[in-house]
N, CA and C atoms as a LAMMPS dump frame, in Angstrom:
ITEM: TIMESTEP
0
ITEM: NUMBER OF ATOMS
624
ITEM: BOX BOUNDS ff ff ff
-5.0000000000000000e+02 5.0000000000000000e+02
-5.0000000000000000e+02 5.0000000000000000e+02
-5.0000000000000000e+02 5.0000000000000000e+02
ITEM: ATOMS id mol type element x y z
1 1 1 N -52.994 375.09 -445.579
2 1 2 C -53.09 373.606 -446.034
3 1 3 C -54.364 373.106 -446.852
4 2 1 N -54.3 372.752 -447.988
5 2 2 C -55.365 372.423 -448.926
6 2 3 C -55.962 371.031 -448.051
7 3 1 N -56.872 371.177 -448.339
8 3 2 C -58.086 369.946 -447.932
9 3 3 C -58.968 369.978 -446.444
10 4 1 N -58.354 370.865 -446.036
11 4 2 C -58.505 371.741 -444.78
12 4 3 C -59.462 372.74 -444.817
13 5 1 N -60.333 373.649 -444.386
14 5 2 C -61.12 374.431 -444.366
15 5 3 C -60.722 375.419 -443.261
16 6 1 N -59.418 376.137 -443.861
17 6 2 C -58.484 377.065 -442.984
18 6 3 C -59.38 378.179 -442.317
19 7 1 N -60.382 378.398 -442.785
20 7 2 C -60.585 379.86 -442.414
21 7 3 C -61.931 379.343 -441.09
22 8 1 N -62.043 377.915 -441.199
23 8 2 C -62.968 378.101 -439.832
24 8 3 C -62.132 377.601 -438.375
25 9 1 N -60.613 377.702 -438.335
26 9 2 C -59.606 377.164 -437.554
27 9 3 C -58.582 378.305 -437.334
28 10 1 N -58.259 378.553 -436.138
29 10 2 C -56.909 379.581 -435.539
30 10 3 C -55.933 379.101 -436.42
31 11 1 N -54.675 380.39 -436.518
32 11 2 C -53.383 379.438 -437.415
33 11 3 C -52.859 378.773 -436.622
34 12 1 N -52.291 377.442 -437.5
35 12 2 C -51.587 376.269 -437.227
36 12 3 C -50.417 376.995 -436.013
37 13 1 N -49.993 375.708 -435.232
38 13 2 C -49.01 376.273 -434.38
39 13 3 C -47.262 375.354 -435.239
40 14 1 N -47.58 374.42 -435.469
41 14 2 C -46.166 373.737 -435.998
42 14 3 C -45.925 374.192 -437.5
43 15 1 N -44.462 373.87 -437.459
44 15 2 C -44.049 374.055 -438.806
45 15 3 C -43.908 372.49 -440.014
46 16 1 N -43.849 372.728 -441.061
47 16 2 C -43.595 371.631 -441.8
48 16 3 C -42.327 370.748 -441.538
49 17 1 N -42.94 369.728 -441.636
50 17 2 C -41.411 368.109 -440.99
51 17 3 C -41.348 367.751 -442.593
52 18 1 N -39.774 367.927 -443.233
53 18 2 C -39.819 367.475 -444.328
54 18 3 C -39.892 365.299 -444.49
55 19 1 N -39.891 364.733 -444.872
56 19 2 C -39.926 363.365 -445.04
57 19 3 C -38.874 362.765 -444.855
58 20 1 N -38.422 361.766 -444.416
59 20 2 C -37.147 361.133 -444.631
60 20 3 C -37.382 360.337 -445.987
61 21 1 N -36.161 359.239 -446.009
62 21 2 C -35.771 358.616 -447.061
63 21 3 C -36.2 357.263 -446.956
64 22 1 N -36.538 356.581 -445.503
65 22 2 C -36.754 355.103 -445.474
66 22 3 C -38.048 355.249 -444.795
67 23 1 N -39.18 355.249 -445.953
68 23 2 C -40.393 355.145 -445.201
69 23 3 C -41.571 353.899 -445.083
70 24 1 N -42.204 353.63 -444.554
71 24 2 C -43.183 352.544 -444.526
72 24 3 C -44.457 352.867 -444.761
73 25 1 N -45.392 352.421 -445.069
74 25 2 C -46.838 352.259 -445.466
75 25 3 C -47.176 351.565 -444.083
76 26 1 N -48.115 352.201 -443.008
77 26 2 C -49.181 351.786 -442.63
78 26 3 C -50.717 352.085 -442.677
79 27 1 N -51.686 350.917 -443.115
80 27 2 C -52.512 351.061 -443.524
81 27 3 C -53.535 349.967 -442.329
82 28 1 N -54.54 351.364 -441.988
83 28 2 C -54.767 351.255 -440.417
84 28 3 C -56.505 350.916 -440.649
85 29 1 N -56.793 348.726 -440.461
86 29 2 C -58.245 348.908 -439.973
87 29 3 C -59.241 348.947 -441.265
88 30 1 N -58.617 348.749 -442.573
89 30 2 C -59.572 348.742 -443.486
90 30 3 C -60.101 347.476 -443.665
91 31 1 N -61.338 347.091 -442.749
92 31 2 C -61.512 346.033 -442.047
93 31 3 C -63.017 346.078 -443.258
94 32 1 N -63.622 345.203 -443.078
95 32 2 C -65.395 344.86 -443.335
96 32 3 C -66.146 345.424 -442.669
97 33 1 N -65.446 345.559 -440.992
98 33 2 C -66.709 346.336 -440.024
99 33 3 C -66.983 347.477 -440.386
100 34 1 N -65.928 348.166 -441.191
101 34 2 C -66.009 350.039 -441.732
102 34 3 C -66.956 349.727 -443.036
103 35 1 N -67.252 348.883 -444.014
104 35 2 C -67.689 348.966 -445.302
105 35 3 C -68.739 347.781 -445.394
106 36 1 N -69.592 347.089 -443.978
107 36 2 C -70.236 346.462 -444.244
108 36 3 C -71.488 347.013 -443.535
109 37 1 N -72.673 347.501 -444.691
110 37 2 C -73.837 348.089 -444.042
111 37 3 C -74.462 347.294 -442.424
112 38 1 N -74.369 346.174 -442.913
113 38 2 C -74.794 345.462 -441.351
114 38 3 C -73.93 345.977 -439.805
115 39 1 N -72.892 346.48 -440.264
116 39 2 C -72.224 347.139 -438.943
117 39 3 C -72.156 348.045 -438.52
118 40 1 N -72.264 348.189 -436.912
119 40 2 C -72.508 349.167 -436.311
120 40 3 C -71.661 350.518 -436.445
121 41 1 N -70.425 349.752 -436.739
122 41 2 C -68.814 350.484 -437.352
123 41 3 C -68.907 351.441 -438.877
124 42 1 N -70.111 351.074 -439.634
125 42 2 C -70.161 351.449 -441.036
126 42 3 C -70.054 352.629 -441.279
127 43 1 N -68.688 353.002 -441.869
128 43 2 C -69.07 354.199 -442.631
129 43 3 C -69.911 354.978 -443.612
130 44 1 N -70.374 356.284 -444.033
131 44 2 C -71.271 356.454 -445.009
132 44 3 C -70.542 355.951 -446.187
133 45 1 N -69.724 355.848 -446.712
134 45 2 C -69.173 356.058 -447.501
135 45 3 C -67.933 354.934 -448.043
136 46 1 N -67.804 354.397 -449.03
137 46 2 C -66.267 353.44 -448.85
138 46 3 C -65.043 354.086 -450.184
139 47 1 N -65.781 355.865 -450.432
140 47 2 C -64.561 356.311 -451.1
141 47 3 C -63.141 356.545 -450.898
142 48 1 N -62.718 356.289 -449.716
143 48 2 C -61.445 355.922 -448.768
144 48 3 C -60.914 354.856 -449.712
145 49 1 N -61.425 354.136 -450.327
146 49 2 C -60.663 352.885 -450.831
147 49 3 C -59.702 353.156 -452.31
148 50 1 N -60.637 354.045 -453.123
149 50 2 C -60.043 354.543 -454.411
150 50 3 C -58.354 354.602 -454.169
151 51 1 N -58.467 356.348 -453.034
152 51 2 C -57.018 356.773 -452.996
153 51 3 C -56.131 355.83 -452.025
154 52 1 N -56.849 355.083 -451.15
155 52 2 C -56.175 354.397 -450.103
156 52 3 C -54.979 353.027 -451.242
157 53 1 N -55.667 352.688 -452.499
158 53 2 C -55.342 351.543 -453.294
159 53 3 C -54.119 352.277 -454.012
160 54 1 N -54.355 353.556 -454.67
161 54 2 C -53.922 354.15 -455.222
162 54 3 C -52.367 354.264 -454.226
163 55 1 N -52.185 354.712 -452.811
164 55 2 C -51.11 354.886 -452.264
165 55 3 C -50.449 353.496 -451.771
166 56 1 N -51.116 352.595 -451.726
167 56 2 C -50.838 351.32 -451.301
168 56 3 C -50.162 350.614 -452.707
169 57 1 N -50.519 350.751 -454.018
170 57 2 C -49.909 349.928 -455.277
171 57 3 C -48.849 350.849 -455.469
172 58 1 N -48.459 352.563 -455.021
173 58 2 C -47.255 353.158 -455.337
174 58 3 C -46.212 352.491 -454.007
175 59 1 N -46.843 352.059 -453.053
176 59 2 C -45.995 351.966 -452.067
177 59 3 C -45.12 350.432 -452.22
178 60 1 N -45.943 349.767 -453.001
179 60 2 C -45.835 348.472 -453.262
180 60 3 C -44.428 348.76 -454.729
181 61 1 N -44.982 349.529 -455.574
182 61 2 C -43.944 349.457 -457.004
183 61 3 C -42.713 350.002 -456.546
184 62 1 N -42.605 351.009 -455.235
185 62 2 C -41.538 351.727 -454.809
186 62 3 C -40.468 350.725 -454.198
187 63 1 N -41.113 349.442 -453.694
188 63 2 C -40.251 348.833 -452.925
189 63 3 C -40.031 349.188 -451.165
190 64 1 N -41.485 349.466 -450.493
191 64 2 C -41.374 350.325 -449.583
192 64 3 C -42.444 349.574 -448.489
193 65 1 N -41.523 349 -447.404
194 65 2 C -42.646 347.997 -446.799
195 65 3 C -43.894 348.654 -446.522
196 66 1 N -44.94 347.525 -446.195
197 66 2 C -46.299 347.868 -446.496
198 66 3 C -46.454 346.828 -445.195
199 67 1 N -47.354 347.442 -443.93
200 67 2 C -47.825 346.817 -442.729
201 67 3 C -49.283 347.287 -442.778
202 68 1 N -50.242 346.261 -442.599
203 68 2 C -51.764 346.556 -442.405
204 68 3 C -52.234 346.33 -441.261
205 69 1 N -53.006 346.664 -440.565
206 69 2 C -53.328 346.434 -439.03
207 69 3 C -54.973 345.967 -439.345
208 70 1 N -55.909 345.557 -438.18
209 70 2 C -56.93 345.169 -438.294
210 70 3 C -56.967 345.218 -436.667
211 71 1 N -58.391 344.974 -436.131
212 71 2 C -58.729 344.533 -434.698
213 71 3 C -59.015 343.454 -434.375
214 72 1 N -59.113 342.72 -433.487
215 72 2 C -59.588 341.622 -433.058
216 72 3 C -59.407 341.251 -431.335
217 73 1 N -60.395 340.716 -431.12
218 73 2 C -60.321 340.579 -429.708
219 73 3 C -60.507 339.041 -429.451
220 74 1 N -60.049 338.637 -427.965
221 74 2 C -59.981 337.17 -427.587
222 74 3 C -61.467 336.451 -427.272
223 75 1 N -61.737 335.406 -427.539
224 75 2 C -63.383 335.036 -427.779
225 75 3 C -64.517 335.448 -426.469
226 76 1 N -63.337 335.883 -425.66
227 76 2 C -64.046 336.458 -424.082
228 76 3 C -63.996 337.846 -424.216
229 77 1 N -63.471 338.21 -425.397
230 77 2 C -62.968 339.93 -424.817
231 77 3 C -62.179 340.878 -423.658
232 78 1 N -61.63 340.007 -423.186
233 78 2 C -61.274 339.695 -422.006
234 78 3 C -59.737 340.688 -422.519
235 79 1 N -59.61 340.723 -423.696
236 79 2 C -58.238 341.754 -424.159
237 79 3 C -58.338 342.894 -424.332
238 80 1 N -60.197 343.149 -424.546
239 80 2 C -59.929 344.679 -424.869
240 80 3 C -60.703 345.426 -423.741
241 81 1 N -60.533 344.997 -422.399
242 81 2 C -60.381 346.037 -421.662
243 81 3 C -61.454 347.175 -421.307
244 82 1 N -61.283 348.162 -421.145
245 82 2 C -62.524 349.188 -421.053
246 82 3 C -63.039 349.8 -422.122
247 83 1 N -62.135 349.716 -423.121
248 83 2 C -62.532 350.064 -424.811
249 83 3 C -63.736 349.346 -425.381
250 84 1 N -63.777 347.669 -424.966
251 84 2 C -65.046 347.405 -425.306
252 84 3 C -66.603 347.922 -424.503
253 85 1 N -65.534 348.031 -423.24
254 85 2 C -67.141 348.685 -422.333
255 85 3 C -67.393 350.39 -422.919
256 86 1 N -66.487 350.961 -423.396
257 86 2 C -66.571 352.222 -423.725
258 86 3 C -67.445 352.326 -425.163
259 87 1 N -67.419 351.325 -425.781
260 87 2 C -67.435 351.045 -427.244
261 87 3 C -67.771 349.564 -427.377
262 88 1 N -69.509 349.396 -427.203
263 88 2 C -69.846 348.211 -427.54
264 88 3 C -69.687 347.356 -428.636
265 89 1 N -69.715 348.603 -430.039
266 89 2 C -70.188 348.415 -431.336
267 89 3 C -68.886 347.198 -431.595
268 90 1 N -67.639 347.553 -430.823
269 90 2 C -66.426 346.866 -430.762
270 90 3 C -66.805 345.605 -430.988
271 91 1 N -67.874 344.95 -429.837
272 91 2 C -67.827 343.647 -429.673
273 91 3 C -68.373 342.474 -431.042
274 92 1 N -68.746 343.228 -432.008
275 92 2 C -68.394 342.248 -433.461
276 92 3 C -67.12 341.753 -433.731
277 93 1 N -66.116 342.294 -432.803
278 93 2 C -65.088 342.017 -433.566
279 93 3 C -64.187 340.86 -432.366
280 94 1 N -65.198 340.441 -431.406
281 94 2 C -64.843 339.582 -430.342
282 94 3 C -64.787 338.082 -431.29
283 95 1 N -63.216 337.642 -431.226
284 95 2 C -63.417 336.274 -431.691
285 95 3 C -62.925 336.184 -432.679
286 96 1 N -62.471 337.493 -433.433
287 96 2 C -62.387 337.938 -435.279
288 96 3 C -63.116 337.685 -435.781
289 97 1 N -63.211 337.101 -436.872
290 97 2 C -64.431 336.626 -437.382
291 97 3 C -64.315 337.757 -439.177
292 98 1 N -65.597 337.794 -439.617
293 98 2 C -65.559 338.202 -441.183
294 98 3 C -65.521 339.569 -441.198
295 99 1 N -66.168 340.34 -439.731
296 99 2 C -66.093 341.828 -439.54
297 99 3 C -64.761 342.46 -439.769
298 100 1 N -63.811 341.647 -439.104
299 100 2 C -62.079 341.626 -438.266
300 100 3 C -61.615 341.609 -439.84
301 101 1 N -61.945 341.206 -441.111
302 101 2 C -61.221 340.703 -441.662
303 101 3 C -60.931 341.802 -442.969
304 102 1 N -59.709 342.33 -443.365
305 102 2 C -59.252 343.407 -444.134
306 102 3 C -59.842 342.976 -445.746
307 103 1 N -60.548 344.748 -446.031
308 103 2 C -61.497 344.016 -447.531
309 103 3 C -60.49 344.204 -448.758
310 104 1 N -61.14 343.542 -449.775
311 104 2 C -60.451 342.759 -450.671
312 104 3 C -59.542 343.903 -451.66
313 105 1 N -59.92 345.083 -451.768
314 105 2 C -59.264 346.288 -452.265
315 105 3 C -57.95 346.525 -452.117
316 106 1 N -57.88 346.614 -450.801
317 106 2 C -56.315 347.12 -450.069
318 106 3 C -56.145 345.474 -449.186
319 107 1 N -56.496 344.737 -449.364
320 107 2 C -55.846 343.232 -448.822
321 107 3 C -54.687 343.291 -449.302
322 108 1 N -53.938 342.366 -447.846
323 108 2 C -52.487 342.322 -447.895
324 108 3 C -51.984 341.079 -448.718
325 109 1 N -50.852 341.869 -449.575
326 109 2 C -49.864 340.906 -450.558
327 109 3 C -49.343 339.882 -450.22
328 110 1 N -48.918 338.768 -450.184
329 110 2 C -48.192 338.243 -450.078
330 110 3 C -46.571 338.885 -449.269
331 111 1 N -46.423 338.183 -447.916
332 111 2 C -45.494 339.137 -447.646
333 111 3 C -45.75 340.084 -446.43
334 112 1 N -46.449 340.664 -446.933
335 112 2 C -47.035 341.728 -446.223
336 112 3 C -47.514 341.724 -444.77
337 113 1 N -47.233 342.241 -443.279
338 113 2 C -47.185 341.504 -442.365
339 113 3 C -48.816 342.517 -441.533
340 114 1 N -49.277 341.557 -440.787
341 114 2 C -51.05 341.992 -440.383
342 114 3 C -50.822 342.269 -438.764
343 115 1 N -50.211 343.217 -438.477
344 115 2 C -50.712 343.629 -436.91
345 115 3 C -51.866 343.498 -436.592
346 116 1 N -52.201 342.893 -435.495
347 116 2 C -53.83 342.29 -434.778
348 116 3 C -53.261 343.183 -433.791
349 117 1 N -54.576 344.462 -433.361
350 117 2 C -54.371 345.593 -432.608
351 117 3 C -55.866 345.405 -431.692
352 118 1 N -55.601 346.135 -430.046
353 118 2 C -56.829 346.018 -429.514
354 118 3 C -57.532 347.668 -429.58
355 119 1 N -56.849 348.272 -429.253
356 119 2 C -56.52 349.763 -429.266
357 119 3 C -56.639 350.739 -430.269
358 120 1 N -56.492 352.06 -429.859
359 120 2 C -56.781 352.548 -431.298
360 120 3 C -55.604 352.82 -432.012
361 121 1 N -54.371 353.002 -430.991
362 121 2 C -53.077 353.261 -432.085
363 121 3 C -52.645 351.915 -432.273
364 122 1 N -52.092 351.638 -433.396
365 122 2 C -51.377 351.024 -433.934
366 122 3 C -50.158 350.518 -433.837
367 123 1 N -49.372 351.05 -432.476
368 123 2 C -48.135 351.236 -431.821
369 123 3 C -48.691 350.477 -430.147
370 124 1 N -49.438 350.138 -429.596
371 124 2 C -49.688 350.181 -428.658
372 124 3 C -50.141 348.733 -428.581
373 125 1 N -49.356 348.349 -427.717
374 125 2 C -49.602 346.774 -427.127
375 125 3 C -48.927 345.764 -428.602
376 126 1 N -48.233 346.532 -429.471
377 126 2 C -48.401 345.649 -430.741
378 126 3 C -46.712 345.47 -430.987
379 127 1 N -46.08 345.208 -431.639
380 127 2 C -44.969 344.6 -432.558
381 127 3 C -44.395 346.056 -433.699
382 128 1 N -45.504 346.799 -433.734
383 128 2 C -45.128 347.247 -434.881
384 128 3 C -44.093 348.485 -434.509
385 129 1 N -43.71 349.161 -433.381
386 129 2 C -42.514 349.838 -433.528
387 129 3 C -41.429 349.101 -433.199
388 130 1 N -40.967 347.981 -432.552
389 130 2 C -39.763 346.944 -433.168
390 130 3 C -39.727 346.585 -434.477
391 131 1 N -40.893 346.222 -435.393
392 131 2 C -40.698 346.145 -436.674
393 131 3 C -39.766 347.257 -437.119
394 132 1 N -40.362 348.63 -436.996
395 132 2 C -40.437 349.402 -438.375
396 132 3 C -38.446 349.77 -437.941
397 133 1 N -38.507 349.747 -436.449
398 133 2 C -36.823 350.084 -435.953
399 133 3 C -36.135 349.194 -436.913
400 134 1 N -36.52 347.773 -436.881
401 134 2 C -35.383 346.58 -437.128
402 134 3 C -34.918 346.879 -439.238
403 135 1 N -36.398 347.913 -439.68
404 135 2 C -36.283 347.893 -440.811
405 135 3 C -35.696 349.501 -441.03
406 136 1 N -35.159 350.328 -440.039
407 136 2 C -34.297 351.752 -439.897
408 136 3 C -35.376 352.434 -440.921
409 137 1 N -36.791 352.143 -440.478
410 137 2 C -37.8 353.635 -441.052
411 137 3 C -37.4 354.435 -440.373
412 138 1 N -37.607 355.858 -441.31
413 138 2 C -37.418 356.914 -440.704
414 138 3 C -39.312 357.894 -441.164
415 139 1 N -39.767 357.483 -441.332
416 139 2 C -40.945 358.035 -441.407
417 139 3 C -42.29 357.067 -442.123
418 140 1 N -43.694 357.024 -441.517
419 140 2 C -44.217 356.536 -441.521
420 140 3 C -45.586 357.157 -442.318
421 141 1 N -46.13 356.829 -443.428
422 141 2 C -46.917 356.989 -444.146
423 141 3 C -48.445 356.603 -443.958
424 142 1 N -49.475 357.187 -443.296
425 142 2 C -50.521 356.683 -442.762
426 142 3 C -51.819 356.485 -443.23
427 143 1 N -52.853 355.261 -443.621
428 143 2 C -54.13 355.958 -444.507
429 143 3 C -54.718 354.799 -443.746
430 144 1 N -56.408 354.776 -443.763
431 144 2 C -56.82 353.853 -443.219
432 144 3 C -58.12 354.674 -442.778
433 145 1 N -58.808 354.377 -441.523
434 145 2 C -59.86 354.7 -441.013
435 145 3 C -59.698 354.338 -439.404
436 146 1 N -60.19 355.362 -438.191
437 146 2 C -61.185 356.654 -438.571
438 146 3 C -60.066 357.614 -438.49
439 147 1 N -60.346 358.643 -438.825
440 147 2 C -59.171 359.965 -439.041
441 147 3 C -59.381 360.785 -437.237
442 148 1 N -60.16 360.409 -436.871
443 148 2 C -60.359 360.952 -435.51
444 148 3 C -59.79 359.874 -434.485
445 149 1 N -59.77 358.491 -434.609
446 149 2 C -59.759 357.698 -433.874
447 149 3 C -58.642 356.764 -433.979
448 150 1 N -58.318 355.705 -434.798
449 150 2 C -57.306 355.277 -434.762
450 150 3 C -55.783 355.6 -435.933
451 151 1 N -56.676 355.999 -436.773
452 151 2 C -55.263 356.721 -437.853
453 151 3 C -55.011 358.062 -436.553
454 152 1 N -55.677 358.789 -436.172
455 152 2 C -55.039 360.091 -435.421
456 152 3 C -53.955 359.492 -434.299
457 153 1 N -54.907 358.42 -433.77
458 153 2 C -53.92 357.63 -432.382
459 153 3 C -52.35 357.237 -433.211
460 154 1 N -52.378 356.812 -434.51
461 154 2 C -51.105 355.823 -434.928
462 154 3 C -50.616 356.909 -435.13
463 155 1 N -50.785 358.163 -435.769
464 155 2 C -50.181 359.304 -435.87
465 155 3 C -49.198 359.912 -434.93
466 156 1 N -49.628 360.372 -433.946
467 156 2 C -49.496 360.466 -432.95
468 156 3 C -48.374 359.965 -432.208
469 157 1 N -48.43 358.748 -432.003
470 157 2 C -47.291 357.271 -431.588
471 157 3 C -46.211 357.602 -432.258
472 158 1 N -46.708 357.659 -433.855
473 158 2 C -45.382 357.656 -434.813
474 158 3 C -44.479 358.887 -434.272
475 159 1 N -45.278 360.035 -433.986
476 159 2 C -44.164 361.091 -433.878
477 159 3 C -43.263 360.77 -432.055
478 160 1 N -44.047 359.944 -431.386
479 160 2 C -43.699 359.98 -430.066
480 160 3 C -42.673 358.952 -430.495
481 161 1 N -42.587 357.987 -431.45
482 161 2 C -41.316 357.273 -431.802
483 161 3 C -40.346 357.345 -432.197
484 162 1 N -40.5 358.757 -432.742
485 162 2 C -39.279 359.506 -433.464
486 162 3 C -39.244 359.481 -434.84
487 163 1 N -40.817 359.055 -435.442
488 163 2 C -40.769 359.116 -436.776
489 163 3 C -41.948 360.38 -437.494
490 164 1 N -41.325 360.517 -438.547
491 164 2 C -41.939 361.791 -439.183
492 164 3 C -43.364 360.945 -439.611
493 165 1 N -44.673 361.347 -439.508
494 165 2 C -45.949 360.704 -440.029
495 165 3 C -46.482 361.536 -441.296
496 166 1 N -47.045 361.029 -441.985
497 166 2 C -47.475 361.324 -443.5
498 166 3 C -48.585 360.95 -443.408
499 167 1 N -49.568 361.806 -443.168
500 167 2 C -51.687 361.663 -443.128
501 167 3 C -51.864 361.661 -444.223
502 168 1 N -52.58 361.152 -445.306
503 168 2 C -53.053 360.99 -446.74
504 168 3 C -54.24 361.444 -446.397
505 169 1 N -54.615 362.826 -446.499
506 169 2 C -56.107 363.084 -446.291
507 169 3 C -56.991 362.503 -446.965
508 170 1 N -56.48 362.04 -448.743
509 170 2 C -58.19 361.847 -449.031
510 170 3 C -58.584 359.59 -449.237
511 171 1 N -56.873 359.236 -448.151
512 171 2 C -56.76 358.117 -448.346
513 171 3 C -57.207 357.573 -446.627
514 172 1 N -58.277 358.801 -445.892
515 172 2 C -58.152 358.177 -444.174
516 172 3 C -59.499 359.253 -444.312
517 173 1 N -60.513 358.522 -443.479
518 173 2 C -61.918 358.901 -443.575
519 173 3 C -62.895 358.513 -442.053
520 174 1 N -64.036 359.202 -442.119
521 174 2 C -64.343 358.943 -440.93
522 174 3 C -65.695 359.293 -440.81
523 175 1 N -66.747 359.415 -439.939
524 175 2 C -67.856 359.06 -439.832
525 175 3 C -69.189 360.4 -440.402
526 176 1 N -68.177 361.561 -440.357
527 176 2 C -68.614 362.643 -440.326
528 176 3 C -67.715 363.711 -440.809
529 177 1 N -67.792 365.077 -441.678
530 177 2 C -66.869 365.452 -442.043
531 177 3 C -66.25 366.405 -440.659
532 178 1 N -67.273 366.896 -439.874
533 178 2 C -66.792 367.234 -438.831
534 178 3 C -65.515 367.186 -437.987
535 179 1 N -65.243 366.299 -437.631
536 179 2 C -64.271 365.597 -436.865
537 179 3 C -63.067 364.796 -437.874
538 180 1 N -63.549 364.974 -439.236
539 180 2 C -62.669 364.146 -439.858
540 180 3 C -61.437 365.504 -440.77
541 181 1 N -61.931 366.945 -440.617
542 181 2 C -61.674 368.148 -441.06
543 181 3 C -60.881 368.329 -439.54
544 182 1 N -61.708 368.723 -438.676
545 182 2 C -60.605 369.08 -437.275
546 182 3 C -59.711 368.092 -437.024
547 183 1 N -59.753 366.917 -437.097
548 183 2 C -58.238 365.954 -436.938
549 183 3 C -57.514 366.21 -437.599
550 184 1 N -57.923 366.207 -438.672
551 184 2 C -56.871 366.709 -440.078
552 184 3 C -55.757 367.739 -439.406
553 185 1 N -56.5 368.467 -439.04
554 185 2 C -56.092 369.96 -439.181
555 185 3 C -55.271 370.15 -438.017
556 186 1 N -55.45 369.52 -436.947
557 186 2 C -54.956 369.463 -435.483
558 186 3 C -53.773 368.689 -435.749
559 187 1 N -53.753 367.316 -436.301
560 187 2 C -52.446 366.675 -436.728
561 187 3 C -51.439 367.26 -437.145
562 188 1 N -51.661 368.37 -438.41
563 188 2 C -50.618 369.212 -439.193
564 188 3 C -50.567 369.989 -438.525
565 189 1 N -51.374 370.554 -437.359
566 189 2 C -50.941 371.553 -436.467
567 189 3 C -49.311 371.414 -435.218
568 190 1 N -50.001 369.802 -435.246
569 190 2 C -49.343 369.144 -434.019
570 190 3 C -48.446 368.283 -434.369
571 191 1 N -48.579 367.396 -434.55
572 191 2 C -48.346 365.83 -434.976
573 191 3 C -47.796 365.056 -436.221
574 192 1 N -48.187 365.823 -437.629
575 192 2 C -47.93 365.166 -438.379
576 192 3 C -48.333 365.615 -439.881
577 193 1 N -47.529 365.522 -440.82
578 193 2 C -47.78 366.511 -442.009
579 193 3 C -49.446 365.555 -442.933
580 194 1 N -49.918 366.316 -443.228
581 194 2 C -51.034 366.059 -443.655
582 194 3 C -50.855 366.519 -445.424
583 195 1 N -50.876 365.342 -446.16
584 195 2 C -51.005 365.465 -447.977
585 195 3 C -52.002 364.498 -448.442
586 196 1 N -52.027 365.183 -449.796
587 196 2 C -52.602 363.941 -450.39
588 196 3 C -52.266 363.125 -450.799
589 197 1 N -53.604 362.026 -451.884
590 197 2 C -52.966 361.012 -452.232
591 197 3 C -51.772 360.996 -453.603
592 198 1 N -51.953 362.094 -453.687
593 198 2 C -51.143 362.31 -455.136
594 198 3 C -49.163 362.728 -454.982
595 199 1 N -49.587 363.707 -453.835
596 199 2 C -48.198 363.924 -453.246
597 199 3 C -47.524 362.42 -452.183
598 200 1 N -48.229 361.787 -451.934
599 200 2 C -47.909 360.658 -451.363
600 200 3 C -47.07 359.496 -452.265
601 201 1 N -47.873 359.512 -453.352
602 201 2 C -47.517 358.615 -454.479
603 201 3 C -46.604 359.534 -455.12
604 202 1 N -46.421 360.757 -455.155
605 202 2 C -45.146 361.18 -455.821
606 202 3 C -43.534 360.967 -454.765
607 203 1 N -43.878 361.437 -453.386
608 203 2 C -43.091 360.934 -452.423
609 203 3 C -42.27 359.165 -452.677
610 204 1 N -43.621 358.308 -452.895
611 204 2 C -43.048 357.416 -452.614
612 204 3 C -42.145 357.025 -454.182
613 205 1 N -42.838 357.784 -455.101
614 205 2 C -41.827 357.006 -456.473
615 205 3 C -40.546 357.675 -456.418
616 206 1 N -40.48 359.07 -455.105
617 206 2 C -38.864 359.61 -455.701
618 206 3 C -37.63 358.509 -454.802
619 207 1 N -38.547 357.819 -453.702
620 207 2 C -37.75 356.811 -452.892
621 207 3 C -37.627 355.708 -453.308
622 208 1 N -38.378 355.303 -454.685
623 208 2 C -38.187 354.031 -455.268
624 208 3 C -36.446 353.891 -455.453
């Protein structure tokens, strides 16, 4: 599998899953919290935004449904539960606010829904599954952050909802290369198809 150092890992377990003909793009948490240097959640680079924008543009050009996610908590943080206790850095998203806003290069266009979530998976406790079912979606393309957290959880839950998940390796990012590469390897081995942005763009053009 290109994009992952296969020599560092044992042979993969799973087989390739061909994507379907009715995809949706899920843009996971590309919020200011991950790109603002004052945020404790800030990533070391914003390089993910370029490939993410290319995939997003291709989805729009193909007329493929696009769903964005962001994280926000009630003013008292009660709906964050144990997650907020485990990860105090998330308290910057209590009450929503600027850090919860999706950054401009990948901001939602008119009519693109934004799912507000409180936990890692875009499916957990949200309307995403029913939304995709209503559109007869069979494949989910996942871009966003972070690879080892919300991207992984979303891709695993996509599989558990009967969807083929395509994780775009250069349109997802993490705080370090180790967890990024290891999680891409594990996703490909057991839960998803890991593809390049170029492959995702070609696939989207094929279903236009």
